[in-house]
Backbone as a ProteinNet text record, in pm:
[ID]
protein_1_A
[PRIMARY]
MNKRNAAIYLTLIAALLLAVTGWYAASFLNYGSAPVSFSGENAYADVQTQVDFGPRTPGSAGHAQVREWMREELESAGWTVEVHESSRMGHPIYNLIAKRNEEEPQIILAAHYDTRFYSDQDPDPLKQIEPVPGANDGASGVAVLLELARSLPDDTVPVWLVFFDAEDNGRIDGWDWILGSRAFAEEVQVRPRTVVIVDMIGDADLNIYLEKNSDKTIRAEIWETAATLGYGEQFINTEKYSMLDDHTPFLEKGIPAVDIIDFDYPYWHTTQDTVDKVSAESLQAVGDTLWHWVVNQGQ
[TERTIARY]
1726.1	1657.2	1508	1426	1281.9	1223.8	1097.4	1032.8	1028.6	1007.2	996.1	1129.4	1238.7	1371.4	1408.6	1369.9	1398.7	1327.6	1203.4	1126.9	1191.9	1237.9	1304	1432.5	1508.1	1633.9	1610.8	1510.5	1480.9	1434.4	1358.6	1311.3	1429	1526.6	1644.1	1726.5	1741.8	1816	1747.1	1615.3	1539.7	1553.4	1548.6	1562.6	1700.7	1802.9	1939	1955.6	1903.5	1910.7	1839.6	1724.5	1649	1728.5	1793.5	1872.6	1990.5	2059.4	2174.3	2130.3	2017.9	1966.1	1931	1867.7	1831.5	1953	2058.8	2181.3	2244.3	2250.5	2307	2224.2	2092.3	2005.5	2024.1	2030.9	2050.4	2184.7	2288.1	2420.7	2420.2	2353.7	2346.1	2273.2	2160.7	2083.7	2163.2	2231.9	2310.7	2424.3	2485.5	2592.9	2541.2	2425.2	2369.6	2323.8	2287.7	2238.5	2340.2	2465.9	2569.6	2574.9	2598.7	2599.1	2707.5	2674.1	2770	2864.9	2992.3	3089.6	3144.4	3210	3265.6	3379.2	3381.7	3485.9	3566.7	3692.7	3781.1	3803.7	3799.4	3816.8	3700.4	3577.3	3463	3475.1	3517.6	3533.2	3640.4	3748.2	3854.6	3802.5	3720.9	3661	3572.4	3505	3421.8	3506	3624.9	3716.7	3753.5	3788.6	3825.7	3711.1	3589.3	3474	3457.5	3469.4	3453.2	3559.3	3683.8	3791.7	3771.9	3716.3	3690.4	3588.6	3504.8	3411.8	3483.3	3608.9	3682.2	3659.6	3695.9	3674.3	3527.4	3502.9	3365	3344.1	3400.8	3386.5	3242.6	3190.7	3052.1	3020.3	2911.3	2866.7	2922.9	3017.3	3078.6	2994.9	3026.4	2958.2	2986.1	3110.7	3145	3070.5	3045.1	2970.9	2828.8	2763.5	2627.6	2628.4	2727.4	2733	2757.9	2848.7	2877.3	2757.2	2682.9	2563.2	2458.8	2438.4	2341.7	2390.5	2520.1	2577	2561.5	2587.6	2570.5	2425.4	2332.7	2191.3	2160.5	2207.2	2180.9	2241.1	2363.9	2428.6	2353.8	2311.1	2240.2	2103.4	2032.3	1899.5	1908.7	2011.2	2027.6	2062.2	2116.7	2147.1	2030	1916.6	1796.4	1769.8	1843	1825.2	1739.1	1663.7	1588.1	1674.9	1680	1768.4	1687	1718.1	1658.4	1769	1734.6	1830.7	1789.6	1879.1	1857.7	1918.6	1832.8	1878.7	1880.3	1986	1999.2	2083.5	2121.1	2207.6	2294.3	2421.7	2514.5	2607	2620.6	2708.6	2675.6	2547.1	2503.1	2522.7	2568	2594.1	2489.5	2434.5	2341.3	2413.6	2344.7	2398.5	2309.8	2373	2299	2359	2300.1	2339.9	2251.2	2311.2	2234.5	2217.8	2094.4	2062.4	2007.4	2072.1	2025.4	1973.9	1853.9	1792.8	1719.4	1696.7	1624.9	1478.1	1444.1	1305.4	1287.7	1171.6	1142.4	1174.3	1241.7	1281.9	1387.2	1385.2	1489.2	1624.6	1728.2	1857.7	1919	1969.2	2051.6	2196.3	2237.3	2373.9	2367.8	2448.1	2471.2	2617.7	2640.7	2774	2781.2	2886.9	2887.7	3027.1	3027.4	3150.6	3115.8	3215.4	3188.6	3225.3	3148.3	3171.9	3228.8	3232.9	3287.1	3439.8	3502.4	3648	3683.3	3809.5	3856.2	3886.4	3852.8	3875.7	4023.3	4108.3	4249.3	4341.9	4448.9	4551.4	4655.1	4612.4	4697	4813.7	4817.6	4930.9	5028.7	5007.1	5095.2	5234.9	5338.2	5474.6	5511	5437.1	5461	5366.8	5418.6	5331.5	5242.5	5287.5	5208.6	5083.6	5085.3	4971.4	4874.1	4906.7	4824.8	4689	4670.5	4539.2	4454.7	4509.8	4435.8	4348.7	4238.2	4153.3	4220.1	4178.8	4228.8	4152.8	4222.2	4151.3	4064.3	4107.4	4022.6	4002.6	4106.2	4092	4078.5	4163.6	4155.3	4065.5	4086.4	4012.4	3877.5	3784.5	3651	3606.1	3675.5	3628.7	3642.3	3744.8	3764.2	3651	3609.2	3499.1	3368.9	3340.9	3220	3222.1	3336.5	3347.8	3319.3	3368.8	3342.7	3193.8	3128.3	2985	2904.6	2940.3	2866.6	2879.8	2998.8	3015.9	2946.4	2940.5	2860.6	2712.6	2667.4	2527.5	2496.7	2592	2571.2	2581	2657.4	2695	2636.4	2589.9	2534.4	2407.9	2390.9	2267.4	2145.2	2030.3	1906.6	1861.9	1905.9	1851.5	1941.3	2024.2	2103.7	2014.3	2068.7	1997.4	1977.5	1878.6	1853.7	1977.7	2019.3	2139.4	2102.5	2157.1	2154.5	2295.9	2308.6	2433.6	2415.5	2501.4	2485.2	2611.7	2590	2698.7	2693.5	2789.6	2787.1	2849.3	2787	2834.9	2918.8	3001	3065	3142	3224.3	3308.6	3443.9	3496.6	3641.6	3694.3	3623.4	3670	3688.4	3730.6	3767.7	3894.3	3917	4031.3	4025.1	3906.1	3883.8	3777.9	3799.2	3706.5	3563.4	3470	3329.3	3289.3	3383.9	3356.1	3401.6	3366.8	3414.5	3414.2	3474	3474.4	3335.6	3311.1	3199.6	3062.6	3035	2906.1	2791.3	2813.3	2705.8	2666.2	2764.8	2732.3	2670.6	2712	2648.5	2501	2473.8	2335.1	2252.2	2308.3	2237.2	2209.4	2311.3	2296	2194.7	2187.1	2095.6	1953.6	1936.4	1806.6	1737.2	1810	1748.6	1723.8	1598.7	1560.4	1566.3	1687.4	1708.9	1818.8	1815.8	1918.8	1967.8	2063.1	2112.7	2193.3	2211.4	2294.8	2439.3	2483	2619.3	2630.8	2730.5	2765.1	2911.5	2940.5	3078.1	3113	3219.5	3266.9	3387.7	3390.2	3509.6	3562.7	3689.4	3749.5	3897	3938.7	4077.9	4121.2	4051.5	4080.8	4128.2	4172	4216.8	4366.7	4441.9	4586.4	4649.4	4730	4794.3	4883.2	4935.7	5011.9	4921.9	4826.7	4718.9	4761.6	4745.2	4774.5	4664.5	4565.5	4452.6	4472.2	4503.1	4517.7	4383.6	4373	4255.3	4245.3	4132	4111.4	4067	4129.9	4115.8	3974.9	3900.1	3767.5	3659.5	3688.7	3588	3541.4	3417	3361.2	3447.1	3495.6	3593.7	3534.2	3409.4	3347.8	3328.3	3274.2	3247.3	3377.2	3472.1	3598.2	3669	3659	3720.7	3656.4	3523.8	3455.7	3505.3	3518.9	3560.7	3704.8	3792.7	3934	3951.1	3870.2	3875.3	3828.5	3724.4	3677.8	3787.6	3855	3963.9	4075.1	4112.7	4219.9	4180.5	4054.7	4006.6	4012.4	3988.5	3988.9	4128.7	4228.7	4365.5	4411.6	4341.2	4377.4	4440.1	4506.5	4567.2	4677.4	4745.3	4851	4794	4674	4611.7	4537.3	4471.8	4400.2	4491.3	4561.7	4664.2	4600	4618	4549	4621.4	4646.8	4715.4	4652.7	4628.7	4576.3	4685.1	4643	4742.1	4686.3	4572	4521.4	4389.1	4367.4	4238.7	4183.3	4074.7	4028.1	3898.6	3890.8	3763.1	3717.1	3612.2	3566.8	3415.7	3357.8	3211.7	3151.2	3231.4	3177.8	3153.7	3218.6	3215	3074.2	2989.5	2855.5	2772.5	2796.6	2721.5	2772	2901.9	2956.4	2903.5	2892.6	2842	2696.4	2623.1	2483.5	2470.7	2583.7	2581	2557.1	2574.7	2558.1	2695.5	2713	2842.8	2883.9	3005.6	3052	3200	3239.9	3378.4	3425.7	3549	3612.1	3719.9	3700.1	3801.1	3876.3	3999.6	4074	4222.8	4288.2	4434.5	4485.9	4526.2	4570.1	4719.5	4787.1	4927.5	4936.5	4861.6	4853.7	4934	5046.5	5135.9	5081.1	4971.4	4917.7	4791.4	4766.4	4649.2	4648.4	4539.6	4517.5	4626.8	4669	4762.1	4704.8	4768.4	4725.9	4764.6	4839.8	4883.5	4789	4674.6	4575.9	4499.6	4568.1	4518.6	4497.6	4436.4	4392.9	4509.6	4626.9	4741.8	4791.3	4744.6	4783.9	4690.6	4585.5	4483.2	4499.8	4462.6	4471.1	4342	4310.4	4193.9	4210.7	4334.3	4359.8	4322.8	4353.9	4318.7	4167.8	4102.5	3956.6	3893.5	3953.2	3903.9	3914.3	4026.3	4046.8	3940.5	3911	3812.6	3670.7	3639.5	3504.8	3469.7	3563	3538.9	3518.7	3598.3	3584.3	3446.8	3403.9	3273.1	3159.6	3175.4	3073.5	3049.5	3156.7	3142	3095.4	3142.2	3098.1	2948.2	2897.2	2753.4	2674.2	2713.4	2640.6	2636.8	2745.8	2751.5	2664.7	2623.9	2539.5	2401.6	2363.8	2233	2236.4	2353.6	2366.8	2322.5
4216.9	4089.9	4110.3	4077	4094	3979.8	3996.6	3898.6	3759.9	3756.6	3626.3	3552.5	3624.8	3562.2	3521.1	3605.5	3573.3	3445.7	3428.6	3308.8	3184.1	3195.8	3082.1	3046	3151.7	3130.8	3058	3103.8	3040.7	2896.7	2872.9	2736.4	2643.5	2692.6	2611.2	2581.6	2685.8	2666.8	2562.7	2570.3	2475.7	2333.5	2320.4	2188.5	2130.1	2218.7	2173.3	2127.5	2206.7	2168.6	2036.2	2017.8	1893.7	1774.7	1793.6	1685	1648	1751.5	1725.7	1654.2	1701.4	1637.8	1491.7	1466.8	1329.4	1241.5	1298.2	1220.8	1180.9	1276.9	1246.3	1141.6	1153.8	1057.5	917.8	911	780.8	721.7	806.2	757.5	702.5	771.3	726.5	593.2	582.5	458.1	342.3	367.5	261.4	218.6	314	281.6	196.5	237.2	163.9	24.6	2.2	-128.5	-206.1	-165.4	-234.9	-380.2	-473.3	-614.5	-646.2	-732.2	-774.3	-874	-860.8	-954	-1043.3	-1150	-1245	-1180.3	-1203.3	-1147.3	-1259.4	-1269.9	-1366	-1334.9	-1207.3	-1169.4	-1221.6	-1208.2	-1263.5	-1414.5	-1480.8	-1625.7	-1665.3	-1589.7	-1618.5	-1607.2	-1505.8	-1490.8	-1611	-1665.7	-1783.3	-1906.7	-1916	-2024.6	-2013.4	-1893	-1871.5	-1908.2	-1868	-1898.8	-2049.2	-2123.1	-2267.7	-2331.7	-2289.9	-2347.5	-2313.1	-2196.2	-2156.4	-2246.4	-2315.2	-2411	-2535.3	-2551.7	-2672.1	-2781.5	-2905.5	-3016	-3026.1	-3048.5	-3067.6	-3212.9	-3301.5	-3444.4	-3486.7	-3583	-3625	-3659.8	-3602.8	-3628	-3534.7	-3448.8	-3357	-3231	-3153.4	-3025.8	-2930.1	-2927.4	-2839.3	-2874.6	-3002.2	-3049.3	-2993.4	-2998.3	-2944.2	-2792.2	-2728.3	-2582.4	-2526.9	-2590	-2538.1	-2556.7	-2662.5	-2685.9	-2576.5	-2541	-2436.1	-2300.5	-2275.5	-2149.4	-2138.8	-2246.6	-2244.5	-2213.3	-2274.8	-2247.7	-2098.9	-2039.7	-1898.2	-1809.3	-1840	-1760.2	-1769.9	-1888.7	-1908.9	-1841.6	-1857	-1795.2	-1643.6	-1588.7	-1442.8	-1391.5	-1479.1	-1441.6	-1467.3	-1512.3	-1527	-1666.1	-1765.8	-1902.5	-1981.3	-2076.2	-2169.7	-2292.2	-2336.1	-2446.4	-2567.3	-2681.1	-2807.8	-2901.2	-2990	-3090.3	-3225.7	-3284.1	-3420.8	-3514.5	-3582.1	-3674.8	-3816.4	-3888.5	-4026.5	-4100.9	-4222	-4302.5	-4390.3	-4399.5	-4486.9	-4553.5	-4684.5	-4761.6	-4737.1	-4711.8	-4688.4	-4547.5	-4456.7	-4318.4	-4226	-4132.2	-4034.8	-3940.6	-3904.3	-3814.5	-3691.4	-3573.3	-3448.2	-3365.6	-3376.1	-3292.3	-3168.4	-3052.3	-2927.7	-2891.1	-2857.6	-2818.6	-2676	-2586.5	-2447.6	-2422.7	-2365.9	-2337.4	-2204.5	-2142	-2014.8	-2031.8	-2142.9	-2168.4	-2318.7	-2358.9	-2502	-2558.3	-2479.9	-2531.8	-2641.3	-2738.1	-2840.3	-2774.5	-2814.7	-2749.8	-2790.5	-2692.3	-2722	-2743.5	-2672.6	-2682.5	-2708.6	-2803.4	-2821.3	-2788.9	-2693.7	-2664.1	-2721	-2795.8	-2867.6	-2873.4	-2892.1	-2910.3	-2992.9	-3054	-3123.9	-3033.4	-3046.9	-2960.5	-3034.2	-3166	-3242.1	-3241.8	-3274.9	-3289.7	-3430.1	-3464.1	-3600.7	-3623.7	-3743.2	-3777.7	-3777.6	-3823.6	-3845.2	-3780.6	-3718.7	-3658.6	-3765.3	-3867.5	-3984.9	-3962.2	-3845.8	-3812.4	-3716.2	-3687.6	-3593.8	-3654.4	-3574.7	-3628.3	-3663.6	-3609.5	-3641.3	-3753.7	-3874.2	-3986.7	-3959.5	-3875.8	-3846.7	-3764.3	-3696.6	-3613.3	-3684.6	-3805.6	-3874.4	-3918.8	-3911.3	-3944.5	-3819.2	-3701.9	-3577.1	-3549.2	-3475.9	-3442.7	-3340.1	-3340.4	-3243.6	-3112.3	-2997.2	-2869.1	-2836.9	-2879.1	-2868.2	-2728.2	-2642.8	-2508.6	-2516.2	-2596.6	-2613.8	-2732.2	-2844.2	-2966.5	-2965.3	-2893.9	-2879	-2734.2	-2651.6	-2514	-2429.1	-2452.4	-2365.9	-2381.3	-2504.4	-2525.7	-2467.1	-2488.3	-2431.4	-2279.5	-2219.4	-2073	-2018.6	-2085.4	-2040.4	-2049.2	-2157.9	-2171.2	-2064.4	-2035.2	-1933.9	-1796	-1762.8	-1632.5	-1628.6	-1741.4	-1746.9	-1725.6	-1780.2	-1760.2	-1612.8	-1537.6	-1394.5	-1312.9	-1359.4	-1273.1	-1311.2	-1434.1	-1471.6	-1391	-1343.1	-1271.2	-1361.3	-1298.8	-1375	-1445.3	-1396.1	-1445.3	-1546.8	-1618.3	-1724.4	-1843.8	-1939.2	-2064.9	-2126	-2215.4	-2272.6	-2343.3	-2300	-2353	-2402.8	-2517.9	-2562.5	-2557.7	-2516.6	-2525.9	-2638.2	-2738.6	-2855.7	-2874.7	-2899.1	-2915.5	-3059.1	-3140.1	-3282.6	-3313.8	-3405.8	-3458.6	-3584	-3622.4	-3754.5	-3789.2	-3696.5	-3723.8	-3781.2	-3742.5	-3744.3	-3847.1	-3958.1	-4051.2	-4194	-4205.7	-4336.2	-4387.8	-4518.4	-4586.2	-4577	-4566.5	-4571.8	-4679.1	-4765.1	-4875.5	-4823.6	-4884.3	-4847.1	-4729.6	-4676.6	-4561.1	-4586.6	-4496.4	-4499.1	-4355.8	-4336.6	-4204.8	-4171.4	-4046.7	-3987.9	-4047.7	-4065.9	-4122.7	-4024.8	-3898.2	-3799.7	-3782.1	-3770.8	-3751.7	-3877.3	-3995.3	-4118.2	-4122.8	-4086	-4084.6	-3985.8	-3868.7	-3767.1	-3818.1	-3869.1	-3913.5	-4025.9	-4110.6	-4223.9	-4187.1	-4086.8	-4062.4	-3934.3	-3834.1	-3707.4	-3715.7	-3715.1	-3743.7	-3618.2	-3575.1	-3467.7	-3511.9	-3456.5	-3489	-3358.4	-3291.6	-3164.4	-3183.6	-3073.3	-3075	-3104.2	-3055.1	-3080.9	-3059.4	-3124.1	-3107.7	-3066.4	-2962.9	-2915.9	-2920.2	-2994	-3007.5	-2917.1	-2845.9	-2770.5	-2830.6	-2871.4	-2942.5	-2905.4	-2855.6	-2813.9	-2712.1	-2599	-2497.3	-2365.2	-2370.2	-2248.4	-2238.3	-2339.7	-2341.5	-2212.1	-2149.4	-2023.8	-2041.9	-2161.9	-2195.4	-2283.2	-2219.9	-2293.2	-2346.6	-2478.6	-2544.4	-2646	-2606.4	-2693.6	-2753.2	-2882.4	-2952.6	-3010.1	-3042.7	-3110.7	-3249.3	-3276.6	-3408.5	-3505.1	-3621.4	-3710.1	-3765	-3789.7	-3849.8	-3748.1	-3621.3	-3516.5	-3506.1	-3460.3	-3439.3	-3339.4	-3381.2	-3300.9	-3171	-3174.6	-3054.6	-2947.4	-2986.4	-2889.5	-2835.8	-2924.5	-2875.9	-2781.6	-2806.5	-2715.7	-2577.8	-2572.3	-2444.1	-2367.9	-2439.5	-2374.5	-2326.6	-2410.9	-2372.4	-2256	-2253.1	-2141.2	-2012.4	-2022.8	-1906.3	-1854.5	-1945.5	-1905.8	-1835.1	-1889.6	-1828.3	-1688.9	-1673.2	-1542.4	-1438.6	-1483	-1391.1	-1367.1	-1433.8	-1413.7	-1512.2	-1624	-1723.9	-1848.1	-1831	-1943.9	-2010.5	-1936.3	-1997.1	-2088.2	-2057.3	-2140.1	-2259.5	-2239.3	-2345.9	-2396.7	-2503.9	-2554.1	-2651.2	-2623.7	-2697.5	-2828.3	-2907.9	-3035.8	-3136.1	-3258.1	-3362.1	-3411.5	-3446.8	-3498.9	-3611.6	-3588.5	-3686.3	-3746.4	-3869	-3936.8	-3955.7	-3885.1	-3875	-3952.5	-4015.2	-4058.1	-3943	-3874.8	-3756.8	-3746.1	-3637.5	-3624.5	-3615.3	-3601.7	-3605.6	-3748.9	-3846.7	-3985.5	-4044.5	-4030	-4088.8	-4034.1	-3910	-3851.3	-3904.2	-3917.2	-3976.7	-4118.6	-4192.4	-4329.9	-4334.6	-4227.4	-4219.1	-4156.5	-4126.5	-4067.9	-3918.8	-3851.3	-3706.4	-3641.5	-3551.3	-3485.2	-3414	-3439	-3381.2	-3348.2	-3246.4	-3198.2	-3183.4	-3224.5	-3207.7	-3101.2	-2987.9	-2882.1	-2900.9	-2949.4	-2986.3	-2963.7	-2911.5	-2899.7	-3008.4	-3120.1	-3232.9	-3226.6	-3122.6	-3101.5	-3014.8	-3052.3	-2974.9	-3048.6	-2994	-3069.1	-3092.2	-3023.6	-3035.6	-3122	-3195.6	-3282.1	-3384.8	-3389	-3484.3	-3477	-3352.5	-3328.2	-3221.5	-3206.8	-3102.9	-2963.5	-2956	-2826.6	-2769.1	-2833.1	-2779.7	-2667.4	-2554.8	-2442.4	-2318.7	-2217	-2100.5	-2029	-2029.5	-1960.3	-2024.8	-2144.8	-2211	-2174.6	-2098.5	-2060.5	-1912.9	-1872.7	-1731.2	-1683.1	-1557.2	-1495.3	-1490.5	-1477.5	-1470.4	-1601.9	-1714.4	-1843.6	-1863	-1827.5	-1836.4	-1746.2	-1629.1	-1536.3	-1598.8	-1663.1	-1721.3	-1825.2	-1911.3	-2016.8	-1960.1	-1877.1	-1821.7	-1732.8	-1648	-1557.8	-1637.8	-1741.5	-1827.6	-1892.6	-1951.5	-2017	-1916.4	-1799.3	-1693.6	-1662.4	-1637.6	-1602.3	-1720.9	-1839.9	-1957.4	-1980.6	-1968.8	-1988.2	-1880.3	-1755.3	-1645.7	-1664.8	-1712.4	-1730.6	-1845.3	-1935.3	-2046.4	-1999.6	-1880.5	-1827.9	-1738.2	-1720.8	-1629.2	-1697
3402.9	3374.4	3395.9	3291.9	3308.1	3389.2	3422.5	3510.1	3447.5	3313.3	3246.7	3253.5	3224.3	3229.2	3371.2	3467.6	3606.8	3648.5	3603.7	3638.6	3578.2	3451.1	3386.5	3460.7	3499.8	3571.4	3703.5	3778.9	3908	3890	3783.2	3756.1	3727.6	3649.8	3619.1	3744	3828.8	3953.7	4041.5	4051.6	4133.7	4079.1	3945.4	3884	3910.5	3901.8	3927.4	4072	4165.6	4307.3	4332.9	4268.6	4286.1	4233	4117.9	4059.3	4148.2	4200.8	4288.4	4415.5	4474.2	4595.3	4568.4	4452.7	4418.2	4399.9	4339.5	4318.5	4450.4	4545	4675.8	4748.8	4739.5	4807.2	4749.7	4615.4	4550.6	4588.5	4593.3	4630.8	4772.1	4861.6	4999.9	5011.4	4938.7	4944.6	4885.5	4774.7	4714.1	4804.8	4871.2	4965.2	5079	5131.7	5244.3	5208.5	5080.9	5041.1	4957.9	4963.9	4888.8	4932.6	4838.2	4873.6	4976.4	5069.2	5169.9	5105.9	5131.1	5075.7	5186.4	5146.9	5243.2	5321.2	5451.8	5538	5602.7	5564.5	5628.5	5775.3	5811	5951.7	6036.5	5983.7	6056.4	6072.5	5964.8	5970.7	6072.5	6076.6	6173.6	6317.2	6341.4	6474.9	6507.9	6407	6429.4	6460.4	6402.8	6439.1	6587	6630.2	6770.1	6864.2	6828.5	6912.8	6929.2	6821	6828.3	6917.4	6899.8	6980.7	7128.3	7155.2	7293.3	7362.5	7284.8	7344.6	7396.2	7360.8	7398.6	7296.1	7330.2	7236.4	7197.8	7068.3	7020.1	6982.3	7061.8	7039.2	7065.4	6989.4	7007.6	7153	7201.6	7337.6	7442.3	7404.3	7500.1	7516.6	7621.5	7642.6	7526.6	7479	7367.6	7240.5	7220.5	7103.3	7104.9	7219.2	7231.3	7222.1	7282.4	7282.5	7143.5	7067	6933.5	6842.1	6863.1	6782.3	6806.9	6931.4	6963.5	6912.6	6925.2	6875.2	6724.1	6651.6	6506.3	6469.7	6540.9	6514.5	6532.1	6640.6	6666.8	6557.5	6515.1	6411.3	6278.7	6244.3	6118.1	6119.6	6229	6236.9	6236.8	6300.8	6300.5	6161.6	6076.8	5938.6	5845	5899.4	5819.3	5765.3	5813.6	5767	5864.9	5813.8	5896.3	5921.6	6045.5	6081.9	6126	6067.7	6108.2	6155.2	6247.2	6293	6237.2	6160.3	6113.2	6217	6290.8	6394.3	6339.7	6373	6330.5	6433.7	6399	6486.2	6397.7	6432.7	6362	6463.9	6451.5	6539.5	6686.6	6714.4	6851.2	6900.8	6814	6853.9	6793.3	6871.9	6814.3	6719.2	6612.3	6510.1	6504	6500.5	6488.4	6374.9	6257.6	6144.5	6141.2	6125.1	6112.6	5966.1	5928.6	5791.3	5794	5722	5712.3	5571.7	5562.3	5432.5	5440.4	5326.3	5321.6	5288.7	5224.7	5188.1	5171.5	5124.7	5112.2	4974.3	4890.8	4760.4	4777.2	4685.8	4685.1	4658.1	4727.9	4705.4	4572.8	4500.4	4383.6	4424.8	4530.9	4581.9	4732	4778.6	4921.9	4949.3	5038.5	5090	5230.3	5260.3	5387.5	5449.2	5581.3	5658.1	5781.1	5842.5	5969.4	6086.2	6195	6310.5	6430.9	6426	6539	6534.4	6647.7	6653.4	6701.5	6691.9	6715.7	6863.5	6909	7050.1	7087.4	6997.9	7031.6	6929.1	6978.8	6892.3	6857.7	6786.1	6766.8	6671.9	6604.2	6518.9	6586.5	6713.2	6782.9	6798.8	6775	6789.5	6933.8	7029.3	7170	7211.8	7236.9	7272.9	7393	7484.1	7603	7570.4	7457	7417.9	7323.6	7285.6	7187	7240.9	7370.7	7428.4	7452.3	7420.4	7438.1	7315.4	7332.7	7217.6	7126.5	7000.6	6902.1	6918.3	6928.6	6940.5	6818.7	6700.5	6581.2	6527.8	6535.6	6478.3	6326.7	6263.8	6119.2	6084.1	6151.7	6121.7	6192.8	6131.1	6186.9	6187.9	6266.6	6285.6	6159.4	6077.5	5960.4	5860	5833.6	5739.2	5788.8	5917.2	5977.6	5966.6	5994.1	5990.4	5850.7	5748.3	5611.4	5580	5620.6	5594.1	5667.4	5790.9	5866.5	5802.5	5755.5	5692.1	5556	5486.5	5364.1	5396.1	5508	5548.2	5566.2	5618.4	5641.8	5513.1	5416.4	5304.5	5169.7	5151	5020.9	4991.7	4870.6	4835	4848.4	4867	4884	4757.2	4640.9	4514.7	4444.7	4518.9	4457.8	4424.9	4350.7	4333	4472	4488.5	4621.7	4677.5	4796	4861.1	5000.7	5037.7	5176.6	5231.3	5355.9	5430	5531.7	5525.2	5611.1	5694.6	5823	5919.3	5970.3	5925.3	5954.2	6090	6157.2	6284.3	6257.5	6355.2	6361.1	6233.4	6188.2	6070.8	6109	6224.6	6243.3	6342.4	6364.3	6467.8	6418.2	6293.2	6242.6	6309.1	6293.6	6356.8	6508.4	6564.4	6708.4	6731.8	6829.7	6855.6	6873.1	6801	6811.4	6725	6645.9	6562	6419.1	6329.9	6192.3	6141	6022.9	5961.3	5904.9	5877	5799.8	5834.1	5962.2	6001.6	5975.2	6001.6	5983.4	5839	5750.5	5609	5548.6	5594.6	5546	5588.1	5710.6	5757.3	5676	5649.8	5571.4	5429.9	5362.8	5224.3	5211.9	5312.8	5308.2	5347.6	5432.2	5493.3	5449.2	5406.1	5364.4	5213.4	5176.2	5037.9	4950.1	4921	4824.8	4729.3	4610	4511.1	4448.6	4513.6	4462	4334.4	4264	4144.5	4180.3	4297.9	4342.6	4492.9	4552.3	4693.4	4700.3	4778.2	4794.7	4943	4974.6	5112.9	5133.7	5246.4	5285.7	5415.4	5412.4	5525.6	5534.1	5649.2	5670	5564.6	5561.5	5460.1	5522.5	5648.7	5714.5	5736	5696.3	5716.9	5666	5751.3	5711.9	5588.9	5570.1	5449	5363.1	5295	5229.5	5093.1	5074.6	4947.9	4920.8	4840.1	4810.8	4671.9	4668.3	4541.1	4497	4370.2	4318.2	4381.9	4446.4	4506.8	4398.2	4391.7	4276.2	4255.6	4364.6	4351.4	4315.6	4328.5	4311	4166.6	4150	4016.6	3940.2	3824.1	3751.6	3696.5	3654.2	3597.7	3703.7	3819.5	3926.3	3985	4007.2	4066.8	3969.9	3838.8	3741.2	3748	3766	3779.1	3901.8	4012.6	4137.6	4127.6	4072.7	4061.2	3963.5	3858.3	3763.5	3830.8	3913.4	3988.6	4080.2	4150	4239.5	4163	4048.4	3969.2	3922.2	3881	3834	3945.1	4067.3	4181.9	4238.4	4182.8	4229.3	4335.2	4349.3	4449.7	4388.2	4274.5	4206.9	4286.5	4373	4454.2	4561.5	4609.6	4712.1	4651.5	4537.4	4467.8	4355.7	4383.1	4291.6	4192.7	4064.9	3959.7	3924.1	4027.8	4012.6	4107.8	4060.5	4149.3	4244.3	4367.4	4461.9	4548.3	4615.2	4711.5	4667.9	4712	4697.6	4837.8	4870.7	5007.7	5032.1	5150.2	5206.2	5294.2	5252.7	5325.8	5310.4	5357.3	5357.4	5218	5113.4	4977.5	4930.2	4994.6	4948.3	4940.8	5044.6	5035.6	4920.1	4881.8	4771.5	4637.1	4623.8	4503.1	4485.1	4594.4	4587.4	4541.4	4562.3	4517.3	4378	4316.5	4183.4	4181.7	4295.4	4303.2	4287.3	4192.1	4175.4	4304.4	4348.5	4474.1	4464.8	4540.1	4539.4	4683.1	4707.6	4838.8	4826.7	4894.7	4900.4	5030.9	5022.3	5142.4	5121.1	5223.6	5225.6	5319.3	5259.6	5342.8	5374.5	5327.6	5363.9	5489.2	5589.7	5713.9	5820.1	5862.4	5951.8	6092.1	6127.3	6263.4	6267.4	6158.9	6149.2	6261.7	6334.8	6444	6550.9	6579.8	6689.4	6782.3	6897.7	6992	6943.4	6833.4	6779.7	6674.7	6654.6	6560.3	6629.5	6645.7	6724.5	6636.3	6694.7	6617.4	6550.1	6611.9	6554.6	6424.8	6394.3	6269.1	6153.7	6184.7	6087.1	6053.4	5932.1	5896.8	5832.9	5855.9	5793	5641.3	5593.7	5449.9	5381.2	5444.9	5386.6	5385.5	5493.8	5499.6	5394.4	5373.5	5271.2	5132.6	5103.2	4970.5	4939.6	5037.3	5014.5	5013.6	5111.3	5120.1	5003.3	4962.9	4850	4721.4	4704.2	4585.9	4582.2	4693.5	4695.5	4681.5	4740.9	4727.9	4580.6	4507.9	4365.9	4283.3	4315.1	4240	4255.4	4380.4	4402.8	4330.2	4344.2	4280.6	4128.5	4072	3926.8	3878	3967.7	3926	3881.7	3925.8	3887	3764.5	3705.8	3591.3	3461.7
[MASK]
+++++++++++++++++++++++++++++++++++++++++++++++++++++++++++++++++++++++++++++++++++++++++++++++++++++++++++++++++++++++++++++++++++++++++++++++++++++++++++++++++++++++++++++++++++++++++++++++++++++++++++++++++++++++++++++++++++++++++++++++++++++++++++++++++++++++++++++++++++++++++++++++++++++++++++

């Protein structure tokens, strides 16, 4: 081999080595920056954490502790947290609002974080004066929102995550249902394109029917997303219940809103609403569906 051919050969070898090195480097960088996806296991751990605080009834120690914990989790995920303070029926209201910037929200995803004072649906009359643990009724919706806060891409349409106070104590003297969401809808001057509520969505035997009052166009989009992802058994494309829930104040203002709720939960408002009745798989089905639905809104 003459010197000229040897030089060409070495140049080709060097170019090949450079290309291979670049490919490995690019692969490593892409792996390290792969988009974070929704984790039902993380959400399940968040359910456990909330229940460990004890009852989150308005005015209790657990109520204050869970509020501070939610703030810390949201801020660590890069969200700015504001507290919307109000008063209803003589009770202080603390709604938490998480946002990424000062843009008006196109989408509000929301859940209530309070729990009920009394387990008045418990089959044991002696337990009906005890507070509800709220693993599904309260903690599951909050857990899905927190994991969405960690996993949603930065470049989605403007989204607010809102955690409503004082939802769950209707039919108790001096109280009513959905006090926090009513205060928010009346006092926070934003008009999103849609509001989506998640409530009691962690049941291990998850059956989410179409809620009759919900905006038909938005709920169809969400249910179609669920079916595409393989969650058609959990998101049942049949109407069943007409709910008074945190979506109601927004519907009354003419804002399209959807209630994602499994009301066929046998432990509703009982002392048996505990962590063992919730599953990571159910949280995954709801969280993954909402993750993809939100991301697709910007397409």
